[in-house]
N, C-alpha and C positions, 0 to 999 in steps of 0.2 A: 504494500500500500504506500506508494511514493507520493510525498507532498507535491502539490502543483503550485503552491504559493507560500510565502513566508511573511508574516506580519510581526513587527516589533510593537509590543504593548508597553507603554510607559506607565507604570503603576506608581502613583504618587500617594504619599502619606497625606492625611486630611489637611494638614497645615501647608503642604507643598502644592496641593492640587491646582489652585487658581493661578498662581504665578508660573507654575510649570507648564500648564496648558497655554497660557498667553505667550510665554517665551517661545515654545516650540512651534506654535502656529506662526508667529512672526518670523522666526528663523527660516522656516521651510516655505513661507509664502502660502500657507494652507488656510482654508476656512475650517471652523470648528462646527461639527454637526450638532443637531439637537441632542441633549443628553438622553440616555435610554437605560434600561435595566430597572429592577425592582426598586432600587434606591437612587435611580438616576446617576449611577456611578460610572457609566461608560460613555465615551464619545469618540468620534473619528476625526483625524486630521485629514481633511478632504483636499486632494491636490486639484490643480486647475484642470487637468485632464488625466485620463487613465484611471486605474484602480488604486484604491488606498492601500497603504502598507504600514501606516503608523496610526496607532490608536492609543487612547489614554483611559486610565481607570483611577478612581478615587478609592483607595484602600480603606477598610474599616479600621485597621490598626497595622502596626508594623512600619518599618522604614521604606522609603521609596526604592524602587528597583525596576528592572526590565524583565518581562517574560516574553516568550516567543509563542506565537500561534502558528501551527503547521496546518495548512489547509489540505484536506483529503476528502475523498468520496465517502469513506466509511470510518468515522472516528474510532468505533469500537475495535474494528480489525486492526487499525493502525496502532492503537494503544496496546493491544495484545502483542503485536510484533515488537513494539518499543520495550515492553516488559521483558520479552525474551532476550532483548539486547542489553538489559541491565537497568532500565528505567523503573521508577517506583510510581505506582498509581495512587493518587490522593483522593479523587472523586470523579464520578460519572454523572454529569448533568445533561446528557445528550451530547455535549462536548466533554472531552475527557481531560482532566487535570493531572499532570504527572511531574516528576522531577527526573532529570538526567542522572546518570551514575554519580556525577560530581555535585548534584543538588541544584542544577539550573532549572528554574520553573518553566514548564511548557504546557501547551494545550493542543489537542487535536480538534479542529473545527471544520465546518463544511462550507463556509461562506465562499461563493464563487469569486474568482479574480483571475485576470490573465493579461491585462494591458498595463505595461510599464508606463508610469507617468513621465512627462518631460521634466527636466530640471527647471527649477524656478530661476527666473532671470532678474538680476538686480543691477544697480548702476555699474558695478565692477565685474560683471559677468555672471555665469551660471553657478548654482550650487545645489546640492541634493544629498540627503542621507542615503548612502549607498552600501553600508555594511554594518554588521553586528559582530562584535568580538566577544566570544564566551571566554571568561577568565576562570581558570581553575588552578589548584595547587600544582606545582611543578611536577610532582610525582604522579599526577593524575592526567597529564596532558595526553599521553599516548592512548589511554583507555577512553577518554572523552572524545578524542578525534575519531577513534574507531567507531564509537557509538554513533556520532553524527554522520559519519561517512556511510555506515551501513543503513542508517535510518533514512537519509534523504538522497543518497546517491550523488553522482557527479553531475547529472544532467538536470536535477530538480531545480525549478525556478530559474532556468537558464535565461528565460525572457522576463524574469521578475525584477524587482527593484533592489533587492538586498543580497549581498554576499554574506557568507557565514564562515568564520574562522575560529579556531580554538587556540588560546595562548596561555602561558603561565600568568597568573594574576599579577598585575602591575598597577592598573588604574583603580581597581576596586578589590573587594574581598573575593576569595575563592568561591566559586559557585554563583558568580554574578555575570553581568553582561554590560557592554557599553556600545554606544553608537559611533560610527565613523561617517563623517561628511566629506564629500569631494567638492572641489571648487576650481574654477578656471584660474583664479588668483587667490591662493590660500591666505596670504598675508592680508590682502584687502578684505577678504571674507571675515577673517578674525576681527579686524577693526569694526566691521559692520555689526558683528555679533556682540562685541564688547559694548557697543552703544545700546544694544537691546537688553543688556543686563548680565551677559556672561562675564566670567573672570578668568584670568590666566591661572594655571596651576603650577606655581613655582616648584622646581625640583622634580617634577614628574615628566617623564619623556616617553615618547612612543615612536616606533619606526614608521607608523602610519602618518604622522604629521604633528601638528601643534595641539597640545592638550589644553582644553578649556574646562571650566566648571560652569554648569548652568545655574540659574538662580536658586535651585534647591540644593546645590552642592554636588550634584552628580557629574562625574568626569565624562568627557567625550572628546573626539579627535576631529580636527579639520585638516585635510590633506589634499593631495592631487587625485585626479581621476584614476581609477584602477584600470581603465581601458580607454583608448584614445577616442572612441566614439561616444562613450558615456551612455550606451544604450542597452547594455546587458550586464548581468551579474552572475556569479557562480557560487556554488556551495563548496566550501573547503578548497 
């Protein structure tokens, strides 16, 4: 049961939700959908075109984080396969909530999606969230990479918006994830985002680019495009 789309869910603690949503909507040039869910806890960052791949949630408790939604035709079958690969099931609500072997939260969902959005265009060029980095303990990298590789395969989301990679924890705690943005001019894009409320992360470095902190304190990276056309992404 191979996922056909990958969504990054920005899960905000209650005190972080409003400023986190406003910031990421402005940074990505997205509209915010009407809230939904039993407690109006979910919303979507809607791109100007194509299908969405960034969503937000207001958590009832706990710290802000990122979880991944893997879009599949049959969540139950996909969850059973993930469990066989080492994931732990937490709940089945029709969508299935799980954790990877290293404790990264993920869900299997059925929402349709297939059209990669165009990058947002600002005064100094284009930019777009184009990757998610899963951070795990150094001794868990090999196991976690094998899990995701077996789960999603090399061709999953090849036309999607996000790439996925697994690295030793550097920007956040083990079992977490952070976003990677690409830009035509990363330095100019960083200046734009600083004006929107981001902060530099002194002493924290990434091979992917410049490390920033969003207004909630979550680290992310702004770098160059992973491919020259900026029209496709890959898994691992």
